[in-house]
C-alpha positions, 0 to 999 in steps of 0.5 A: 486546578483550584485556580482554574476552577475558580476562574471558570466558576467566577465567570460562570457566576457572573453569567448566572447573575445576568441570567437571573436578571434575564429570567426576572424580565422573562417572568415579568413579561411572559409569566408561566403561560402559553408564550412562555412554554412555546419559547422555552421549548424553542430554546430547549431544542437547539440547546439540546443539540448544542450540549449533545454535539458541541459542548458535550461529545465534541469537547469530551473527545477533542480536549484530551486529544488536543491537550495530548498533542500540545504536550507531546507534539507541540502547538503547531501539530495541535493547531493543524489537528484543530483546523482539520476538525473544525473544517469537517464540523462547519459543513456537518453543522450547516447541513444539520441546521438546514435539515432541522429548520425544514423538518421542525414540525416533525421534531416538535411533535416528538418534543412537545406533543401536548402542545397540539391540543392547545389552539395556536400553541404548537404553531407558535412553538414551531415559528419560534424554534425555526428562529432559534435553531441557527443558534445551534450551528453558531454556538457549537462552533463557539464551543469548538473554539472554547475547547481549543482554549481549554486545551491550552489551559485558558478558561476565562474567555470561554467561561465569559462567553455565556454572558453575551447570551444573557445580555442579548436576551435582556437587550431584545426584551427591553428594546425590541419587543414592540417590533414583533408579535410577542415577547417570545418572538423577540427572545427567539431573535435574541437567541440567534443574535447571541450565537453570532456574538459568542462565535465572534468572541471565541474566534477572537480569543483563540486568535489572541491566544496564539492559535489562529485557525484556517478552514480547509476543504473537509478531509477525514484525516487519521486524526479526524477519524479517531476524533469521530470514533471517540465522539460517537460514544460521547454523543450517546453518553451526553445524549443520554443526559439530553434525552433525560431533559427531552423526556422531562419536556415531553411529559411536562407538555402533557401536564397542565399549561405552565408546567414546562415554564415551572420546570424551566424557572426552577432549573434556572435557579438550580443551575447556579451551583451546577454551573459555578461548581460543576462546569468549573470543576469539570472544565478545569479538570479534563485538560489537567488529567489529560496531561497527567495521563499522557505524561504517566503522572498517575499518582498526581492524577489520583490526587487531582481527582480526590481534591476535585471530589472534595471541592465538589462536596464542600460546595454542592452539599451546602448549595443543595441544602440552601436551595431546598430550605430557602426555595420559597423566598428565592423564587418569590424574590426573583420572579413574583411580579408582573405575569408571574403569580403566587400560584406559580411561586408555589409550583416553582419552589416545589420543583426547585426543592426536588431539583436541589436534591440532585445537585451533589450527584450532578456535579460529582458526575461532571467531576468523575467523568473526566477520569474516563475522558482523559484516558480516551474512554468515552464509552464507559460513561455511556452504559452508566448514562443509559442506566441513568436514563432508565432510572429517570423514566421509571421514576417519572412514571412513578412520581408524575401522577401524584406530584406533577411537574415536581415528580419530573424534577425529583426523578431527574435528581434520583437519576443524577445521584445514580449516575454519580454513584455508578461512575465513582464505583467504576473508577474505583473498581478500575483502580483509576480512583483511590479515595485517600485519607483526607477525602474519607475524613473530610466528607462526613464532616462536610455533611455535618456542617451542611446539615447544621447550616440548614438548621440555622437557615430554617431558624433565621427564616422563621424569625425574619418577618415576611417581606416583598419588593426591596425588603424581600431582597434584603430578607433573602440577602440576610438568609444567604449571609446567615447560611454562608457564615454558619457553614464557614464557622461549622466547617472550620470548627468540625475541620471539614475544610481549612480556609487557610489551606485553600488560600495557600493553594491559591497563592501557590497556583498564582505563584 
């Protein structure tokens, strides 16, 4: 599992780095103004449905069924099941995409009602979202191919696919902006172009993996019916997370101009640990647990979950502390140029600190959810997700007036922590998870090492002179290096982890 998670994590890290380059260019060209707000909403809507139907509910229901079919019936039966599912998915997604383009104004009245009050902003958002919406169908089909590869224990191609998204947006910003009314239009076209690129990439990777697919006339076979029954609760469960994001956007659209953009930039930085750690661990964990459940290897399943939780804690706690302590220099170095002002830096850094609080909760939820999904249980996380949605809304109402956009980010963190705690409690109560001695011993030491790292970071920041431009990048690199070294030394000294043991696990996996 560790090797698979690192494979996904490294490719995701590469994607995030290209994503930072993309966001630096967006901040330079758009800043945090009206066009930026309109584009980020245009990106949010297809992305919301992509996570809802493609990478979210479909993957959670399909991967266990596909991996189980490979383990018990062989690859030929699994391939037939995948072809049946894809045939139904293509038709459904085409109809849904067409409906979305036709009824876009009504959708945006729900998602961004505050835009109506600003002349031209709502109409611009509608135009940009109609351009980006076909991305939904394209990337959902790409995600279906990714689910097949993950079920075959092949993670690299799917993890690398988002790099194409970032490269396409960088390319249109650099070379296409002068041919369209605004940089926002160029970015919108880049989103849809990236969907085509990702779909072709994943289709070729699946074919090379020995799983070429053919599309048939859509039929609701018994396997597809079972998949749809499992997708239903999954849509609700994943939908709760996406509704949380939609609520954030709705409320932010009602705040002062630029609030949607501030939350976007802060969330993008926050996504680095979430993507590299959370997506990596969750993606690698689900097919492994599914095979262990189907082969009745329950003890191995308990060990796998414990090590995944330990892995998540060891990486998310220092990431959370580091983002919170160094929020201002991170945002300043990444985005303060062109149309992105010093006031935007202050507002975005405050939102990043609030988001950083929830990093451990968000990643742990991604690690714990496969404990249910691997058993075909997509319903249990739904109740937890609904409760987390209620928590998010309540805290938004409490925090948004005194804190503005920062209150929205902090409410999301509180909701994420609640979600992870509830999932963990239910796994323990249902005897799916037992916290072993190694995990109970190491987690408090990981917390101590992360806290010590935070103190070191603060001291380093206080003593390093302020800098801009290339010197600003060097200062940020020195801060990050100090944090990595401090956490590694403290973690080893406190026996929070053993780097030799990690190396041994990697060597064993490689062998």
